[in-house]
C-alpha positions as CSV (number, residue, x, y, z in Angstrom):
1,Y,0.0,0.0,0.0
2,G,2.6,2.5,-1.1
3,V,6.3,2.9,-1.6
4,Y,9.0,2.7,1.0
5,A,12.3,4.2,-0.1
6,Y,15.5,3.4,1.7
7,L,18.9,4.8,0.9
8,C,21.1,1.7,1.5
9,T,24.7,0.5,1.2
10,Y,25.9,-2.2,-1.2
11,S,26.3,-4.6,1.7
12,D,22.6,-4.0,2.6
13,I,21.6,-4.9,-1.0
14,T,23.7,-8.0,-0.9
15,L,22.2,-9.2,2.4
16,A,18.6,-8.4,1.2
17,T,19.3,-10.4,-2.0
18,Q,20.4,-13.4,0.1
19,Y,17.1,-13.2,2.1
20,D,15.0,-12.9,-1.1
21,T,16.8,-15.8,-2.8
22,A,16.5,-18.1,0.2
23,L,12.8,-17.2,0.5
24,A,12.2,-17.9,-3.1
25,Q,14.0,-21.2,-2.9
26,A,11.9,-22.2,0.2
27,E,8.7,-21.3,-1.7
28,K,9.9,-23.5,-4.7
29,N,10.7,-26.4,-2.4
30,A,7.3,-26.1,-0.7
31,A,5.5,-26.1,-4.0
32,Q,7.4,-29.2,-5.2
33,S,6.5,-31.0,-2.0
34,G,2.9,-30.0,-2.2
35,Q,3.0,-27.8,0.9
36,A,0.7,-24.7,1.1
37,G,3.4,-22.2,1.9
38,A,6.9,-21.7,3.2
39,S,8.7,-19.7,5.8
40,Y,12.3,-18.4,6.1
41,E,13.8,-16.9,9.2
42,A,15.3,-13.4,8.7
43,K,16.8,-11.1,11.3
44,L,15.6,-7.5,11.2
45,Q,17.4,-4.6,12.8
46,V,15.1,-1.9,14.1
47,C,16.4,1.6,15.1
48,A,14.4,4.0,17.2
49,Q,15.0,7.7,17.6
50,K,13.9,9.4,20.8
51,R,12.1,12.7,20.3
52,E,12.9,15.1,23.1
53,G,10.6,17.9,24.2
54,D,8.8,19.3,27.1
55,V,5.1,18.8,27.5
56,Q,3.2,22.1,27.9
57,E,0.1,21.7,30.0
58,V,-2.8,23.7,28.6
59,S,-5.5,24.8,31.0
60,S,-6.9,27.8,29.1
61,L,-7.7,28.8,25.5
62,S,-5.3,31.7,25.6
63,Q,-2.4,29.3,26.5
64,L,-3.3,27.1,23.4
65,E,-3.5,30.2,21.2
66,S,-0.2,31.4,22.4
67,L,1.5,28.1,21.5
68,L,0.1,28.3,18.0
69,E,1.1,31.9,17.6
70,Q,4.7,31.0,18.7
71,K,4.8,28.2,16.1
72,H,5.3,25.8,18.9
73,Q,7.5,22.8,18.1
74,G,6.6,20.1,20.5
75,F,4.0,18.6,22.8
76,A,1.0,20.0,24.6
77,K,-1.6,18.4,26.9
78,L,-5.1,19.6,27.9
79,A,-5.8,19.9,31.6
80,G,-9.6,20.3,31.0
81,D,-12.3,20.9,28.4
82,L,-11.8,24.0,26.2
83,T,-14.3,26.0,24.1
84,T,-13.3,28.3,21.3
85,A,-15.4,30.8,19.3
86,E,-12.6,31.3,16.7
87,S,-10.6,29.0,14.5
88,L,-7.4,27.7,16.0
89,V,-4.8,28.0,13.2
90,L,-1.5,26.1,12.9
91,P,0.7,28.4,10.7
92,K,3.4,27.2,8.4
93,G,6.3,25.6,10.3
94,T,4.3,24.7,13.3
95,S,4.6,21.1,14.5
96,L,2.3,20.3,17.4
97,T,1.3,17.1,19.1
98,L,-1.8,17.9,21.2
99,D,-2.9,15.3,23.7
100,L,-6.6,16.0,24.4
101,N,-6.0,13.8,27.5
102,G,-9.6,12.5,27.5
103,Y,-11.1,16.0,27.3
104,T,-13.2,17.8,24.7
105,L,-12.2,20.7,22.4
106,T,-15.5,22.4,21.4
107,G,-15.8,25.0,18.6
108,T,-18.7,27.4,18.3
109,S,-17.5,29.4,15.3
110,E,-19.1,29.2,11.9
111,G,-15.8,28.2,10.2
112,K,-13.3,25.7,11.5
113,I,-12.1,24.5,14.9
114,L,-8.6,23.4,13.9
115,E,-7.0,24.6,10.7
116,A,-3.6,23.2,9.6
117,Q,-2.1,25.5,7.0
118,Q,0.4,24.6,4.3
119,G,3.7,23.2,5.8
120,S,2.3,22.6,9.3
121,S,2.0,19.3,11.2
122,L,-0.7,18.3,13.7
123,M,-0.9,15.2,15.8
124,L,-4.1,14.9,17.8
125,L,-4.5,12.2,20.5
126,N,-7.0,10.8,23.0
127,G,-10.1,12.9,23.2
128,T,-13.0,14.6,21.5
129,V,-13.4,17.4,19.0
130,A,-17.0,18.6,18.8
131,G,-19.2,21.6,18.2
132,S,-21.3,23.6,15.7
133,A,-18.6,24.8,13.3
134,Y,-18.8,23.9,9.6
135,Y,-15.5,22.1,9.7
136,G,-14.0,20.1,12.6
137,I,-10.4,19.7,11.3
138,H,-9.4,21.4,8.1
139,G,-6.0,20.9,6.4
140,V,-4.3,22.4,3.3
141,G,-1.0,20.9,2.2
142,S,-0.3,19.7,5.8
143,R,0.4,16.6,7.8
144,I,-2.4,15.5,10.2
145,T,-2.6,12.5,12.4
146,C,-5.6,11.7,14.7
147,H,-5.3,8.7,17.1
148,Q,-8.2,7.6,19.3
149,V,-10.1,10.8,18.7
150,E,-13.9,11.2,18.4
151,I,-14.9,13.9,15.9
152,K,-18.6,14.8,15.8
153,G,-21.2,17.4,15.3
154,F,-20.0,19.0,12.0
155,P,-21.2,19.0,8.4
156,Y,-17.6,18.1,7.5
157,S,-15.7,16.6,10.4
158,V,-12.3,16.2,8.5
159,Y,-11.8,18.3,5.4
160,V,-8.6,18.1,3.3
161,S,-8.5,21.0,0.8
162,D,-5.4,20.6,-1.3
163,S,-6.9,22.2,-4.4
164,G,-4.7,25.2,-5.4
165,S,-1.9,24.1,-3.0
166,Q,1.5,23.1,-4.3
167,L,1.9,20.8,-1.2
168,D,0.1,17.4,-0.8
169,S,-1.5,16.6,2.5
170,V,-0.8,13.4,4.4
171,V,-3.7,12.5,6.7
172,R,-3.9,9.5,9.0
173,L,-6.9,8.7,11.0
174,V,-6.3,5.7,13.4
175,D,-8.7,4.1,15.8
176,C,-11.1,7.1,15.6
177,E,-14.8,7.6,15.7
178,I,-16.0,10.1,13.1
179,S,-19.4,11.3,12.1
180,G,-20.6,14.0,9.8
181,D,-23.9,15.4,8.6
182,T,-22.7,16.1,5.0
183,C,-19.5,14.2,4.9
184,A,-17.4,12.6,7.6
185,V,-14.1,12.8,5.7
186,F,-13.6,14.8,2.5
187,V,-10.3,14.9,0.6
188,S,-9.6,17.2,-2.4
189,G,-6.4,16.6,-4.4
190,N,-4.5,19.3,-6.3
191,G,-4.5,17.8,-9.8
192,T,-1.6,19.1,-11.8
193,G,-0.5,21.3,-8.8
194,S,2.1,18.6,-7.9
195,A,3.4,15.3,-9.2
196,Q,2.4,13.5,-6.0
197,K,-1.0,12.5,-4.5
198,S,-2.8,13.8,-1.5
199,Q,-2.8,10.8,1.0
200,L,-5.6,9.7,3.3
201,V,-5.4,6.6,5.5
202,V,-8.4,5.6,7.5
203,D,-7.3,2.6,9.8
204,G,-9.4,0.9,12.4
205,C,-12.0,3.7,12.4
206,T,-15.8,3.8,12.8
207,L,-17.4,6.3,10.4
208,T,-21.2,7.1,10.6
209,G,-23.4,9.8,9.4
210,K,-26.4,11.0,7.4
211,G,-24.3,11.9,4.4
212,M,-21.3,10.5,2.6
213,L,-18.6,9.1,4.8
214,I,-15.5,9.3,2.6
215,A,-15.7,11.5,-0.5
216,S,-13.7,13.5,-2.9
217,N,-14.1,15.7,-6.0
218,G,-13.5,14.9,-9.7
219,T,-13.3,18.5,-11.0
220,A,-10.8,18.7,-13.9
221,T,-10.9,22.4,-14.7
222,G,-7.9,24.5,-14.0
223,E,-5.3,22.4,-12.0
224,G,-8.1,20.1,-11.0
225,R,-9.1,18.4,-7.7
226,W,-8.0,14.9,-8.5
227,G,-4.8,13.1,-7.6
228,T,-5.6,11.3,-4.3
229,D,-4.5,8.1,-2.6
230,I,-7.1,6.9,-0.2
231,Q,-6.7,3.7,1.9
232,V,-9.6,2.4,4.1
233,L,-8.3,-0.4,6.3
234,N,-9.9,-2.5,9.1
235,S,-12.7,0.0,9.5
236,T,-16.5,0.1,9.6
237,L,-18.5,2.6,7.5
238,T,-22.2,2.8,8.2
239,C,-24.6,5.5,6.8
240,D,-27.9,6.3,8.3
241,P,-30.3,3.7,6.8
242,D,-32.9,6.4,6.1
243,A,-30.4,8.6,4.1
244,V,-30.3,8.3,0.3
245,T,-26.5,8.5,0.0
246,T,-23.3,6.6,-0.6
247,A,-20.7,5.6,2.0
248,I,-17.7,6.1,-0.4
249,Y,-17.8,8.5,-3.3
250,H,-14.8,8.3,-5.6
251,P,-15.1,10.3,-8.9
252,Q,-11.6,11.5,-9.4
253,K,-9.2,10.4,-12.2
254,D,-5.5,9.5,-11.7
255,S,-6.3,8.5,-8.1
256,T,-6.3,5.2,-6.1
257,L,-8.7,3.8,-3.6
258,T,-8.0,0.7,-1.5
259,V,-10.6,-0.9,0.7
260,Y,-9.2,-3.6,2.9
261,H,-10.8,-5.8,5.6
262,T,-13.6,-3.2,5.9
263,T,-17.4,-3.3,6.2
264,V,-19.3,-0.7,4.2
265,S,-23.1,-0.2,4.4
266,A,-25.2,2.5,2.9
267,Y,-28.2,3.1,0.5
268,T,-25.5,2.8,-2.2
269,G,-22.4,1.2,-0.7
270,M,-19.8,2.8,-3.0
271,A,-20.0,5.1,-6.1
272,I,-16.9,4.8,-8.3
273,K,-16.6,7.1,-11.3
274,G,-12.8,7.4,-11.8
275,G,-9.4,6.2,-10.7
276,H,-8.1,2.7,-9.7
277,V,-10.0,0.8,-7.0
278,R,-9.0,-2.3,-5.1
279,I,-11.4,-4.0,-2.7
280,Q,-10.1,-7.0,-0.7
281,G,-11.5,-9.0,2.2
282,S,-14.3,-6.5,2.6
283,S,-18.1,-6.4,2.7
284,V,-19.9,-3.7,0.7
285,T,-23.7,-3.6,1.1
286,G,-26.3,-1.4,-0.7
287,T,-29.4,-1.1,1.4
288,G,-31.5,0.9,-1.1
289,E,-34.2,-0.3,-3.4
290,K,-33.0,-1.8,-6.6
291,N,-32.9,0.8,-9.4
292,P,-31.4,-0.4,-12.7
293,P,-29.6,2.4,-14.7
């Protein structure tokens, strides 16, 4: 599900070649003897890098706003529930890990609660983002990770808007519960704006709502809004049974969609109009009345 690039030495290549050759020979031997599969023991060396940084405890909205204004590079942890009437903006160059610490960040503005601008990075952990804003989390050419976060109460809970941006977003939603009235997770690519794709990974999540759950846009005028790589893994997507909608809407060209070990249920399970789609080990159910085209 992607490309892993590693700058290696010649000795690394030699060792890896030995592993590959031995594994291939084991597979061949297994096939000749009628066995179902083969295994080969390999040793892996894993290196970890410790990330230093002080954890800033945040007990007020002004403290959090101050961290963002200072383009804080590090970690912050909520000490209680917070409510904001304005958008909290991560400007370019800001890299913030925010541990919600089991608390709720509520937004009452008409716009966005959290906005990650081009070149910023946000990691959100362990809590709830809720409110009456139009967008819960909004990103443009940024890196966003949410882990064990519930996002609810918005027309668009997560909105990736790379159209017009020269940078591609990388968004990972892991073990999250996300609901949206219009769309739970929306991603817009930047077409010819870059040679890469805007990336969205939804892993181990539960998505519900009255509207679409994962959607994009196929507009091809100007630079376009296509060019996305969406992976939906080990998740459950369930639309309101009374809503005439689709759980996954994928109209964009030159894009990829992977649905793996996932359960999808909606009036129309999936609507595919463009790109390359792979569905494996999944269940896709359309609950609507049969309506031949």
